[in-house]
N, C-alpha and C positions, 0 to 999 in steps of 0.2 A: 504494500500500500504506500501511497505518497504521504509523507508527513513534512512538517516544517520544523527544522532544527536550528539552534544557534550554534554555529561551528567556530571553534577556535582553530584557525588555520595556521597561524604563525605566532611565535612567542610574543605576548603582550600587545599584539595587533588587535583591532576591534573585532568583536564577534560579528559574524555574518549570518543573517537569517536566510536559509536556503531550503528549497524542496529537496528531500532525499527519499530513499526507498527503505522501508522497514519490512523485514520478513514476518510471516505469520508466526505465532508463538509455537515453540516446540512443545513436546508432551509435558515437560515440567515447567513451562513458562506461562505467564499471564500477560495479556495486552491491556495496558492502562491508557485511558484517555486522560491526559494530564489537565489538571485544573490550575495548579500552582506549583511553584518550586522555590524554596529558600535558596539564598546565596550564602555560602559558607566560605571561610578563609581558605579551606582546602581547595575549593574551586579556583580561587585566585592564585594559590601556590602552583597549581598545574598550569594555569594560563601563563604565568610568568616563568614556568619551567624550573621552579625550585623543587618540584616533584616531577620526575621524569616519565610521566604518562605520555605515550607517543602522540604527536600531532599529525594531521588534523583530527580533532576529537569533538564529540558532543559531551559536554560536562553536565553537572547538575546531580546532586545526590540527596536532596531534601524534598522529594517530590510528593505531591498529593493528587489524587485523581479518582477515577471511577473505572472499575473493571469492565472491560468491553468483551473480551473473550478469554477462555482458559484452555490450556492444553489438556489432552486426554488423561494425563496422570495427576492432574491437580484436583484435590479433594476438599481443601479448606476454604476455597474462594469460589465465587460465582459471579456471573455478569450482574452489574448493578451495585455491587458492594462499593462503599466508599472506603478508600484505603490511603495510607501514607507509606512511603518507601524509605527504607533505612539501609544500613550497610549490608554487604554480602559476605557469606562464609561458605566453605565447602560442605559442611554438614557431616563429614565422615572422618576427619583427622582426629587424633587423640584429644586435642583441645576442645574441638566441637563436641565430641562424644562425652566429655567431662562437663559440658555446659558452659565452657569458656569461649563462646563464639567470637567475641572481639579479638581474641588472641589466636584465631585460626592459623594453623601452619601455612595455609595458602592465602592468607589475608592480602598480601601485596598483589598477587596475581588476580584474586577475585575482585579487588576493588580498583586497582590502579593500572592494570595491563592494557586497558582499552579493548578488551575482548572477553569472551566467555572463558571459563577455565580450560576448555578443550582447545582454545586458540581461535575458534571461529567467531564470526561477527554477524549480527543480525541487522545491521544498518549499513547502507551503501550509497555511494554517489551514483547518479544515473549514468554518467559517462565513465567508462572503464579506464580511460586514459588519465583520469584524475587520481588514480591510485586508491589506497585503502582509507576509508573513513573509519575511525575508531569509535566504539560505543561501549555499552555495558559498564560505564563508570559507576563504581559502587553497585554494580548489578542493576543499573537503571538508566543513566544518562537522561535525566529528567528535564533538561533544557530543550524540550521538544513538545510537539502537540500530542505525541503518543510515545510510549516507552514499553520495552519488554522487561519484565521482572520475574521473580520466582516466589514460591510460597515462603522461602526462608527470609526474604527481606521485605515482605509485604505485611502490613498490619491493618486489620479491619477497624474502622473507627465509627462512632455514632453519626448518624445522618443529620442530627439536629444541630451540630456544631458547624460553623462555616468552614468548609473543606479547604478553601483557598489558603488559610493561614496555618493549617495543621502540619503541613510538611516541615515547618521549622522545627518540629519535635524530632525529626528523623536523625539528626546528627549533633549539631552544636549544643542545642538546649538539653538533649538527652545526655550528652557528655558531661556538661556542667552539673546538672542535677544528679546524674548517676554517680559522679565522683563523690558527692557528699553522702548520698543515701545508700549506695551500693558498694563502692570501693572502700570508702572510709567507714561506712556505717556509723556516722556521727551520732553519739548518744546525747540525750537531753542534758543540758547544763554545760556542754563543752565550749571551748574557745576556738573559734574558727577564723582564719584570715584568708582572703581571696585576693590574689595579685592579678590585676587586670579586670576592668569592668566592661568588657564587650559582652556579646551574647552569651558566651560560655560562662564567664565570670558572674554575670547577673543571674543566670539560671542557678548557679551554685549558691548565690546569696539567698535566693528565694527558697531553695531546698534546705539551706541551713536553718532558716526560720521554721520551715515545716518540721525539721528534726528536733526543734526545741533548743538549739544552741543558745547559751546564755550571752556570749559575746560573739559578734559577727563583724569583722573588720574588713572594709573594702579599701584596697590600695590601688591608687591610680594618680596620674598627673592631670587628668581631665576633670575639672571642677563640676561641670554639668553632669557627667556620668556619676561622680561621687554623690551628687544630690539625688539622682535617680536611685542609686544603690540604697541610700537611706530610706527612700520611699518604699523600696521593695523588701526591706528587712534588715539592712545593716544597722548595727548599733553604734558604730564608730567608723571614721574614715581616716586614712593616712595619705597625704600627698607627698611623695618622695622629693618633690622639688622644693618643699617647704620645711621638711624635717628629716631626721635620720630614721629610716624605716625600722630597723631592728630595735633601736632604743625606744621608739614610740610604741611598737607592739608590746615590748616587755613592760612598758609603763602602763599601758591600758589593761593588760592581762594580769600583771603582777608576777607571773612566773613563765610567761611564754604561751604561745598558741599550741593547742593539742593537735590541730590539723591545719595545714596550709595548702591551698590549691594554687599553683602558679599557672595562669593562663596567658601570661605575657610573652613567654618564650625568650625573654631577655636574659642573657647569661649573667649580667651583673646582679640581677634580682635573685639568682639561685643562692648565693651566699647569704643574702638578707633572709631568705626563706628559712634556710637551715639554722641560721643564727638566731631566728626568732622563735624557735621551738621550745616548748617545755620538755622536760625529760620524758622519754618514750613517745615523743611527738612524731608526726608523720608529714612528709611533704609529698604531694602528688603533682606530677608534671603532665600536662596535656598538650604542650607545645615544645618544640625543640629549643633548648637553651644554647645551641651552638656547640661545636666540637670541642672547644677548650673551656667549657664551664666545669671547673675542677673544685671538688669538695674535699678539704683536708679530713683525713680519717679522725683526727682529734675532735671534730665537730659532731661525730656520731657515737661517741663513747658512752653517752647516757641513754643508749637504746633507741636513739633517733634513727629514722629510716627515710629513704627517698625512693620513690618508685614511679615508673611511667604508668599512665592510665589511658586506656583506649576505650572510647565510647561509654565511659562511665561504668564499665563492667556490666552493661545492660543487655538483656535479651529483649529486643524491641517488642515482641508480641506480649510480653509480660509487663515491661516497664512503661511503655508509651500509654497504654490504657490507664495506668496508675497516675501518670502526669496529667492526663485528660480529666480524671476525677478530681485531682487537686485544682485544676483550672476551673472546672465547673463549680467547685466549692469556694472559689475566690482566693485560693491559697497559692496559685502559680499563675499570676496574670501576665503571661508571656506576650499577650497581645499589646502590652505597653511598649514592647521593644520593636514592634513591626512597622515597616512602611512598605506599601505595595507599589509596584511599577507594572505598567503594561509590558508584555513580552517584548514588543518592538523597542522598548527603552532599556534593554539589558545592559548596553554599554554605559548608560547614565547611572544605572543601579550600581554597577561595579565601581564607577568613578566616585559616586557619593560614599560608598562603603570604604573605599581606599582612603578618602579624605576624613573619615570619621564622622560624616554628616548623618549617617543612619546606622543603627545598631544591627538590625536584622532586616535586610531587604528581601522582599518576596516578589517573585515574578507572577503576574496574573496570566498564566498560559491561556486560560479560557477566553481572554480578551481577543484572541485571534481565531477562536474556534467557530 
């Protein structure tokens, strides 16, 4: 079938909306008519080739839409279901079988290779002389009017909630909230600090409030974002441009933070994070701190630990409905982070996001349907 896709042809060059060809779903696949798709920093990293997914490619990995057709082997989904799309996993490696889907042995190939795990591709240029068009980004490539996905990365959602905005839960917001509620399992009364108040960080702050953390510290240099963090649940803010981060966190908490989530990816913040921990405290990293972010072993002698976190350790089919219930109860108001753009304005959405003018841009794919 013919679909319209936003193609990243060259590194950092504008996306081009083009008609391309999409195959019928295989036996284990579903065809989704896209309604919306969030824009995540990972899309930008591939676009700028900081992550080496091959170009040209259709990106997008926070899709929401309606099931149009299902393959013969699909049993959990049916046409008409409202769904959001999340990350892909192979489903059969040792990590997947243990329930650790974000840490799938084949995660890089399943999400970043620009193809299915068997190397094939379901999206094509019409002209064969244009070469290979890459798709299946995070098992979806949702910057398009239609996408192919599987049962493993598709989550049924209630029809009474605006489908357009729900895709934002598929990656970034899931990662931030999951880090607090699933990875750290923050207990009531804990002291939590979140470095960076973008979409991931603000989701973590909302989740820390849900968990009942007694102290929730938002750390950022953006004063407007810090104000929003306070509105969403932070009890304190720290601006590293105004004060010394570690000393201020120790002053606020009295003994250091029990849990620190670093969403900034800035290597200079890593030492601040570890230095701000209470004994037995934990630092979680959801963004790269650079190859030379070094932690002296002496900073870990009181049982402190640092770990990488992928997708907030969340299984989407279990955790996303949980987040939706929190949203319905007014406890996870992620819609306050969202700004929508028509699909044709994808380049403006990326530009605004890159300048920090919007926290969570969402493309209205249905605007061209």
